[in-house]
C-alpha positions as CSV (number, residue, x, y, z in Angstrom):
1,Q,8.5,5.2,40.3
2,V,5.3,3.7,39.1
3,Q,4.6,1.6,36.1
4,L,1.0,1.1,35.0
5,V,-0.3,-1.5,32.6
6,E,-3.9,-1.5,31.4
7,S,-5.8,-4.6,30.2
8,G,-9.3,-5.8,29.5
9,G,-10.3,-3.8,26.5
10,G,-12.0,-5.4,23.5
11,L,-14.8,-5.3,21.0
12,V,-18.3,-5.5,22.4
13,R,-21.8,-4.7,21.3
14,A,-23.9,-1.9,22.7
15,G,-25.3,-2.8,26.1
16,D,-22.5,-5.2,26.9
17,S,-20.0,-4.8,29.7
18,L,-16.3,-4.8,30.2
19,R,-13.9,-4.6,33.1
20,L,-10.7,-2.7,32.6
21,S,-7.7,-3.4,34.9
22,C,-4.7,-1.2,35.7
23,A,-1.9,-3.1,37.4
24,A,0.8,-1.1,39.1
25,S,4.4,-2.0,39.9
26,G,7.2,-0.2,41.6
27,R,4.9,1.3,44.3
28,T,1.5,0.8,45.8
29,F,-1.4,3.1,45.2
30,S,-1.4,4.2,48.8
31,R,-2.0,7.9,49.1
32,Y,-2.3,8.3,45.4
33,V,-5.2,9.5,43.3
34,V,-5.9,7.1,40.5
35,G,-7.9,8.0,37.5
36,W,-9.2,6.7,34.2
37,F,-9.2,8.8,31.1
38,R,-10.2,8.1,27.5
39,Q,-9.3,9.5,24.1
40,A,-11.4,9.0,20.9
41,P,-10.0,9.6,17.4
42,G,-9.9,13.3,16.7
43,K,-10.7,14.3,20.3
44,E,-8.7,15.4,23.3
45,R,-8.2,13.1,26.3
46,E,-11.1,13.3,28.6
47,F,-11.7,12.5,32.2
48,V,-13.8,9.4,33.1
49,A,-13.4,8.5,36.8
50,S,-11.1,9.0,39.7
51,L,-10.5,7.6,43.2
52,S,-8.5,8.9,46.1
53,T,-6.9,6.2,48.1
54,F,-6.4,8.7,50.9
55,T,-9.9,9.9,51.3
56,G,-11.9,7.4,49.4
57,E,-13.5,10.1,47.3
58,I,-14.8,9.0,43.9
59,L,-15.7,11.2,41.0
60,Y,-17.3,10.4,37.7
61,E,-17.8,12.2,34.5
62,D,-21.5,12.9,34.1
63,S,-21.8,10.8,30.9
64,V,-20.7,7.6,32.6
65,K,-22.2,8.1,36.1
66,G,-24.5,5.2,36.9
67,R,-22.9,3.0,34.3
68,F,-19.2,2.9,35.2
69,T,-17.6,2.0,38.6
70,I,-14.1,2.6,39.7
71,S,-12.6,0.4,42.4
72,I,-9.3,-0.7,43.8
73,D,-7.9,-4.0,45.1
74,N,-5.1,-3.0,47.5
75,A,-3.8,-6.6,47.8
76,L,-3.3,-6.9,44.1
77,N,-2.3,-3.2,43.7
78,T,-4.8,-3.0,40.8
79,V,-7.4,-0.4,39.9
80,Y,-10.5,-1.5,38.0
81,L,-13.1,0.3,35.8
82,Q,-16.3,-1.7,35.5
83,M,-18.2,-0.5,32.4
84,N,-21.8,-1.5,32.0
85,T,-24.4,-0.6,29.4
86,L,-21.7,0.4,27.0
87,K,-22.6,2.7,24.2
88,P,-20.9,3.4,20.8
89,V,-19.9,6.8,22.1
90,D,-17.8,5.1,24.8
91,T,-15.4,3.9,22.0
92,A,-11.9,5.1,22.8
93,V,-8.5,4.2,24.1
94,Y,-8.7,4.1,27.9
95,Y,-5.8,5.1,30.0
96,C,-5.0,4.5,33.7
97,A,-3.2,7.3,35.5
98,A,-1.9,8.1,39.0
99,G,-0.7,11.1,40.8
100,Q,0.3,12.3,44.3
101,S,-0.5,16.0,44.0
102,I,-3.9,16.1,42.5
103,T,-6.1,19.1,43.2
104,H,-8.4,18.7,40.3
105,F,-9.3,15.1,39.7
106,N,-10.4,15.7,36.1
107,R,-7.2,17.4,34.9
108,A,-4.9,15.1,33.0
109,D,-2.0,17.4,33.4
110,E,-1.9,16.9,37.1
111,Y,-1.3,13.1,36.9
112,D,2.3,11.8,37.0
113,Y,2.1,8.3,35.7
114,W,0.3,6.8,32.7
115,G,-0.3,3.4,31.2
116,Q,-0.1,2.5,27.5
117,G,-3.8,2.4,27.0
118,T,-6.3,-0.3,26.1
119,Q,-8.7,-0.1,23.2
120,V,-12.5,-0.3,23.9
121,T,-14.7,-0.5,20.8
122,V,-18.5,-0.6,21.1
123,S,-20.5,-1.6,18.0
124,F,-24.1,-0.7,17.3
C-alpha cells in the first residue's frame, strides 16, 4: 500500500511561485504513474499534471503548461509540482495521486492512491 502526504501549499500573490511536495511511504513510485489534480470550490476535480516513472512521459493540462513543472526525486520518494507565475484561477486544493494501471493520465478514477490535499490560494 501507498500513503501520500502533500505539503507546500499556502497563500501567495499573483505572479508568485510555490513548490508542492508529495511524499510517499509504504512503496516507491517505481513503475507508477503519479499525478497532480486540483479542486476549486463548486467545481469537479481536474487534472493538472502527470508523470510516468516507467516511460518518463509527462503530461500537462493546457492551462498550466509552461508555468508548472512536475518532477520526481527517487531517492526521497517524493514528487514535486513547481508552480510559477501563479494566477488567482489556480486557487484550489491540490491533490497528489498515484496508480499502477493508468491508461488515461487525466482521469482521476484510474488512480488508486490519494493524499489529503494542500490548499493553494492566489490573491490578486
